[in-house]
N, CA, C and O atoms as a printed pandas DataFrame, in Angstrom:
     atom_number atom_name residue_name chain_id  residue_number  x_coord  y_coord  z_coord
0              1         N          MET        A               1    0.843   -1.169    0.000
1              2        CA          MET        A               1    0.000    0.000    0.000
2              3         C          MET        A               1    0.892    1.236    0.000
3              4         O          MET        A               1    1.807    1.366    0.813
4              5         N          GLY        A               2    0.602    2.139   -0.931
5              6        CA          GLY        A               2    1.430    3.315   -1.075
6              7         C          GLY        A               2    0.892    4.529   -0.348
7              8         O          GLY        A               2   -0.145    4.491    0.314
8              9         N          PHE        A               3    1.629    5.587   -0.496
9             10        CA          PHE        A               3    1.287    6.849    0.144
10            11         C          PHE        A               3   -0.095    7.348   -0.294
11            12         O          PHE        A               3   -0.884    7.805    0.533
12            13         N          LEU        A               4   -0.381    7.259   -1.593
13            14        CA          LEU        A               4   -1.663    7.763   -2.090
14            15         C          LEU        A               4   -2.829    6.946   -1.552
15            16         O          LEU        A               4   -3.900    7.497   -1.295
16            17         N          ASP        A               5   -2.641    5.654   -1.380
17            18        CA          ASP        A               5   -3.698    4.827   -0.795
18            19         C          ASP        A               5   -3.971    5.246    0.642
19            20         O          ASP        A               5   -5.125    5.330    1.062
20            21         N          ASP        A               6   -2.914    5.506    1.388
21            22        CA          ASP        A               6   -3.071    5.961    2.776
22            23         C          ASP        A               6   -3.754    7.322    2.829
23            24         O          ASP        A               6   -4.614    7.560    3.676
24            25         N          ALA        A               7   -3.368    8.208    1.925
25            26        CA          ALA        A               7   -3.970    9.542    1.886
26            27         C          ALA        A               7   -5.460    9.450    1.548
27            28         O          ALA        A               7   -6.272   10.174    2.123
28            29         N          LYS        A               8   -5.816    8.568    0.625
29            30        CA          LYS        A               8   -7.223    8.378    0.253
30            31         C          LYS        A               8   -8.024    7.846    1.444
31            32         O          LYS        A               8   -9.146    8.293    1.684
32            33         N          LYS        A               9   -7.460    6.905    2.183
33            34        CA          LYS        A               9   -8.145    6.372    3.360
34            35         C          LYS        A               9   -8.370    7.456    4.406
35            36         O          LYS        A               9   -9.441    7.535    5.008
36            37         N          LEU        A              10   -7.354    8.293    4.619
37            38        CA          LEU        A              10   -7.484    9.392    5.586
38            39         C          LEU        A              10   -8.535   10.399    5.134
39            40         O          LEU        A              10   -9.320   10.887    5.947
40            41         N          ALA        A              11   -8.554   10.710    3.841
41            42        CA          ALA        A              11   -9.543   11.653    3.317
42            43         C          ALA        A              11  -10.960   11.094    3.473
43            44         O          ALA        A              11  -11.886   11.816    3.844
44            45         N          ASP        A              12  -11.115    9.807    3.185
45            46        CA          ASP        A              12  -12.434    9.180    3.349
46            47         C          ASP        A              12  -12.879    9.193    4.808
47            48         O          ASP        A              12  -14.045    9.445    5.109
48            49         N          LYS        A              13  -11.945    8.921    5.701
49            50        CA          LYS        A              13  -12.267    8.926    7.129
50            51         C          LYS        A              13  -12.658   10.329    7.585
51            52         O          LYS        A              13  -13.594   10.495    8.368
52            53         N          ALA        A              14  -11.937   11.337    7.094
53            54        CA          ALA        A              14  -12.248   12.726    7.451
54            55         C          ALA        A              14  -13.629   13.122    6.951
55            56         O          ALA        A              14  -14.369   13.807    7.657
56            57         N          GLN        A              15  -13.983   12.699    5.742
57            58        CA          GLN        A              15  -15.300   13.017    5.210
58            59         C          GLN        A              15  -16.396   12.321    6.010
59            60         O          GLN        A              15  -17.450   12.907    6.258
60            61         N          ASP        A              16  -16.157   11.079    6.413
61            62        CA          ASP        A              16  -17.140   10.366    7.234
62            63         C          ASP        A              16  -17.354   11.067    8.572
63            64         O          ASP        A              16  -18.485   11.217    9.034
64            65         N          LEU        A              17  -16.247   11.495    9.187
65            66        CA          LEU        A              17  -16.360   12.198   10.467
66            67         C          LEU        A              17  -17.078   13.537   10.298
67            68         O          LEU        A              17  -17.903   13.911   11.131
68            69         N          ALA        A              18  -16.766   14.249    9.230
69            70        CA          ALA        A              18  -17.432   15.532    8.979
70            71         C          ALA        A              18  -18.921   15.325    8.730
71            72         O          ALA        A              18  -19.741   16.129    9.173
72            73         N          ALA        A              19  -19.278   14.251    8.022
73            74        CA          ALA        A              19  -20.683   13.960    7.762
74            75         C          ALA        A              19  -21.424   13.650    9.056
75            76         O          ALA        A              19  -22.598   13.990    9.199
76            77         N          ASP        A              20  -20.745   13.009    9.993
77            78        CA          ASP        A              20  -21.357   12.670   11.279
78            79         C          ASP        A              20  -21.505   13.881   12.196
79            80         O          ASP        A              20  -22.340   13.876   13.100
80            81         N          HIS        A              21  -20.705   14.910   11.968
81            82        CA          HIS        A              21  -20.670   16.069   12.869
82            83         C          HIS        A              21  -20.800   17.379   12.086
83            84         O          HIS        A              21  -20.016   18.307   12.282
84            85         N          LYS        A              22  -21.789   17.444   11.206
85            86        CA          LYS        A              22  -21.950   18.612   10.331
86            87         C          LYS        A              22  -22.097   19.922   11.096
87            88         O          LYS        A              22  -21.508   20.931   10.710
88            89         N          ASP        A              23  -22.869   19.918   12.167
89            90        CA          ASP        A              23  -23.082   21.159   12.925
90            91         C          ASP        A              23  -21.780   21.682   13.510
91            92         O          ASP        A              23  -21.515   22.883   13.470
92            93         N          GLN        A              24  -20.973   20.791   14.049
93            94        CA          GLN        A              24  -19.702   21.205   14.636
94            95         C          GLN        A              24  -18.736   21.711   13.566
95            96         O          GLN        A              24  -17.997   22.667   13.796
96            97         N          VAL        A              25  -18.744   21.076   12.410
97            98        CA          VAL        A              25  -17.871   21.515   11.317
98            99         C          VAL        A              25  -18.298   22.902   10.840
99           100         O          VAL        A              25  -17.452   23.756   10.575
100          101         N          LYS        A              26  -19.607   23.126   10.731
101          102        CA          LYS        A              26  -20.096   24.435   10.301
102          103         C          LYS        A              26  -19.746   25.526   11.310
103          104         O          LYS        A              26  -19.437   26.652   10.922
104          105         N          GLN        A              27  -19.794   25.199   12.602
105          106        CA          GLN        A              27  -19.397   26.166   13.625
106          107         C          GLN        A              27  -17.918   26.515   13.469
107          108         O          GLN        A              27  -17.530   27.673   13.620
108          109         N          ALA        A              28  -17.106   25.522   13.172
109          110        CA          ALA        A              28  -15.673   25.763   12.974
110          111         C          ALA        A              28  -15.441   26.632   11.740
111          112         O          ALA        A              28  -14.574   27.506   11.749
112          113         N          ILE        A              29  -16.209   26.396   10.685
113          114        CA          ILE        A              29  -16.086   27.222    9.479
114          115         C          ILE        A              29  -16.458   28.667    9.799
115          116         O          ILE        A              29  -15.780   29.592    9.350
116          117         N          ASP        A              30  -17.517   28.871   10.563
117          118        CA          ASP        A              30  -17.928   30.227   10.949
118          119         C          ASP        A              30  -16.845   30.918   11.768
119          120         O          ASP        A              30  -16.559   32.096   11.554
120          121         N          LYS        A              31  -16.244   30.193   12.700
121          122        CA          LYS        A              31  -15.167   30.781   13.511
122          123         C          LYS        A              31  -13.961   31.128   12.648
123          124         O          LYS        A              31  -13.341   32.174   12.834
124          125         N          ALA        A              32  -13.630   30.251   11.705
125          126        CA          ALA        A              32  -12.506   30.521   10.806
126          127         C          ALA        A              32  -12.795   31.729    9.920
127          128         O          ALA        A              32  -11.906   32.534    9.642
128          129         N          GLU        A              33  -14.042   31.848    9.481
129          130        CA          GLU        A              33  -14.440   33.006    8.674
130          131         C          GLU        A              33  -14.269   34.297    9.467
131          132         O          GLU        A              33  -13.719   35.276    8.962
132          133         N          ASP        A              34  -14.741   34.295   10.707
133          134        CA          ASP        A              34  -14.605   35.483   11.550
134          135         C          ASP        A              34  -13.138   35.824   11.797
135          136         O          ASP        A              34  -12.749   36.991   11.748
136          137         N          ALA        A              35  -12.338   34.813   12.058
137          138        CA          ALA        A              35  -10.911   35.036   12.324
138          139         C          ALA        A              35  -10.200   35.581   11.088
139          140         O          ALA        A              35   -9.404   36.515   11.187
140          141         N          ALA        A              36  -10.489   34.999    9.928
141          142        CA          ALA        A              36   -9.835   35.452    8.699
142          143         C          ALA        A              36  -10.249   36.881    8.355
143          144         O          ALA        A              36   -9.413   37.687    7.947
144          145         N          SER        A              37  -11.506   37.192    8.513
145          146        CA          SER        A              37  -11.955   38.560    8.235
146          147         C          SER        A              37  -11.319   39.546    9.199
147          148         O          SER        A              37  -10.926   40.647    8.811
148          149         N          GLY        A              38  -11.224   39.143   10.454
149          150        CA          GLY        A              38  -10.606   40.008   11.454
150          151         C          GLY        A              38   -9.132   40.247   11.194
151          152         O          GLY        A              38   -8.640   41.365   11.344
152          153         N          MET        A              39   -8.436   39.204   10.809
153          154        CA          MET        A              39   -6.994   39.334   10.552
154          155         C          MET        A              39   -6.720   40.217    9.341
155          156         O          MET        A              39   -5.701   40.904    9.283
156          157         N          ALA        A              40   -7.633   40.195    8.376
157          158        CA          ALA        A              40   -7.466   41.004    7.174
158          159         C          ALA        A              40   -8.083   42.388    7.339
159          160         O          ALA        A              40   -8.073   43.188    6.404
160          161         N          GLY        A              41   -8.618   42.670    8.519
161          162        CA          GLY        A              41   -9.217   43.970    8.770
162          163         C          GLY        A              41  -10.477   44.203    7.946
163          164         O          GLY        A              41  -10.852   45.347    7.688
164          165         N          GLY        A              42  -11.129   43.118    7.535
165          166        CA          GLY        A              42  -12.353   43.243    6.757
166          167         C          GLY        A              42  -12.120   43.534    5.283
167          168         O          GLY        A              42  -13.074   43.666    4.517
168          169         N          LYS        A              43  -10.857   43.635    4.881
169          170        CA          LYS        A              43  -10.526   43.989    3.509
170          171         C          LYS        A              43  -11.042   42.949    2.507
171          172         O          LYS        A              43  -11.486   43.305    1.416
172          173         N          TYR        A              44  -10.983   41.677    2.875
173          174        CA          TYR        A              44  -11.383   40.599    1.972
174          175         C          TYR        A              44  -12.648   39.895    2.464
175          176         O          TYR        A              44  -12.820   38.692    2.265
176          177         N          LYS        A              45  -13.522   40.655    3.103
177          178        CA          LYS        A              45  -14.714   40.081    3.728
178          179         C          LYS        A              45  -15.569   39.292    2.735
179          180         O          LYS        A              45  -16.026   38.194    3.053
180          181         N          ASP        A              46  -15.789   39.836    1.548
181          182        CA          ASP        A              46  -16.623   39.163    0.562
182          183         C          ASP        A              46  -16.003   37.848    0.084
183          184         O          ASP        A              46  -16.704   36.848   -0.072
184          185         N          GLN        A              47  -14.688   37.854   -0.146
185          186        CA          GLN        A              47  -14.015   36.643   -0.599
186          187         C          GLN        A              47  -14.007   35.580    0.492
187          188         O          GLN        A              47  -14.193   34.397    0.210
188          189         N          VAL        A              48  -13.791   36.000    1.736
189          190        CA          VAL        A              48  -13.786   35.064    2.859
190          191         C          VAL        A              48  -15.184   34.480    3.051
191          192         O          VAL        A              48  -15.328   33.282    3.292
192          193         N          ALA        A              49  -16.202   35.314    2.947
193          194        CA          ALA        A              49  -17.579   34.843    3.097
194          195         C          ALA        A              49  -17.940   33.865    1.988
195          196         O          ALA        A              49  -18.629   32.875    2.235
196          197         N          SER        A              50  -17.483   34.132    0.774
197          198        CA          SER        A              50  -17.743   33.232   -0.344
198          199         C          SER        A              50  -17.093   31.869   -0.117
199          200         O          SER        A              50  -17.713   30.835   -0.365
200          201         N          ALA        A              51  -15.858   31.868    0.349
201          202        CA          ALA        A              51  -15.164   30.611    0.630
202          203         C          ALA        A              51  -15.864   29.841    1.746
203          204         O          ALA        A              51  -15.985   28.618    1.676
204          205         N          ALA        A              52  -16.319   30.546    2.764
205          206        CA          ALA        A              52  -17.020   29.891    3.872
206          207         C          ALA        A              52  -18.335   29.294    3.390
207          208         O          ALA        A              52  -18.704   28.194    3.801
208          209         N          ASP        A              53  -19.040   30.003    2.529
209          210        CA          ASP        A              53  -20.299   29.483    1.979
210          211         C          ASP        A              53  -20.063   28.217    1.169
211          212         O          ASP        A              53  -20.833   27.261    1.262
212          213         N          LYS        A              54  -19.001   28.212    0.378
213          214        CA          LYS        A              54  -18.675   27.033   -0.423
214          215         C          LYS        A              54  -18.298   25.854    0.474
215          216         O          LYS        A              54  -18.676   24.715    0.201
216          217         N          ALA        A              55  -17.559   26.129    1.534
217          218        CA          ALA        A              55  -17.178   25.064    2.469
218          219         C          ALA        A              55  -18.411   24.491    3.159
219          220         O          ALA        A              55  -18.524   23.275    3.314
220          221         N          GLU        A              56  -19.325   25.346    3.569
221          222        CA          GLU        A              56  -20.546   24.870    4.221
222          223         C          GLU        A              56  -21.423   24.083    3.250
223          224         O          GLU        A              56  -22.055   23.104    3.647
224          225         N          SER        A              57  -21.469   24.496    1.994
225          226        CA          SER        A              57  -22.223   23.750    0.990
226          227         C          SER        A              57  -21.627   22.365    0.779
227          228         O          SER        A              57  -22.354   21.384    0.622
228          229         N          PHE        A              58  -20.302   22.293    0.778
229          230        CA          PHE        A              58  -19.629   21.000    0.646
230          231         C          PHE        A              58  -19.988   20.097    1.810
231          232         O          PHE        A              58  -20.278   18.916    1.618
232          233         N          VAL        A              59  -19.971   20.647    3.017
233          234        CA          VAL        A              59  -20.303   19.871    4.216
234          235         C          VAL        A              59  -21.751   19.398    4.145
235          236         O          VAL        A              59  -22.048   18.261    4.510
236          237         N          ASP        A              60  -22.649   20.255    3.683
237          238        CA          ASP        A              60  -24.052   19.876    3.555
238          239         C          ASP        A              60  -24.227   18.689    2.611
239          240         O          ASP        A              60  -25.117   17.860    2.803
240          241         N          GLY        A              61  -23.376   18.612    1.594
241          242        CA          GLY        A              61  -23.490   17.553    0.610
242          243         C          GLY        A              61  -22.870   16.224    1.024
243          244         O          GLY        A              61  -23.033   15.223    0.326
244          245         N          LEU        A              62  -22.168   16.202    2.142
245          246        CA          LEU        A              62  -21.535   14.961    2.583
246          247         C          LEU        A              62  -22.579   13.962    3.070
247          248         O          LEU        A              62  -23.524   14.315    3.776
248          249         N          LYS        A              63  -22.385   12.726    2.680
249          250        CA          LYS        A              63  -23.265   11.649    3.120
250          251         C          LYS        A              63  -22.436   10.531    3.696
251          252         O          LYS        A              63  -21.368   10.203    3.179
252          253         N          LYS        A              64  -22.917    9.960    4.743
253          254        CA          LYS        A              64  -22.243    8.831    5.376
254          255         C          LYS        A              64  -22.461    7.593    4.517
255          256         O          LYS        A              64  -23.580    7.324    4.081
256          257         N          ASP        A              65  -21.399    6.845    4.275
257          258        CA          ASP        A              65  -21.501    5.607    3.475
258          259         C          ASP        A              65  -22.273    4.539    4.181
259          260         O          ASP        A              65  -22.446    3.445    3.643
């Protein structure tokens, strides 16, 4: 088993865990959004909000196998 196989297994496990804990993942995304906007002084607020929305949409689409 190679490195890529191990990486794929870890990615699958992470997605399963995120699917099981969607609310907690979304809270973490919101906190990261607030932190990133704060660190940038609000300069990139729209871009940060867009990235957070895309991340939350991805989490919403996760399904447990």
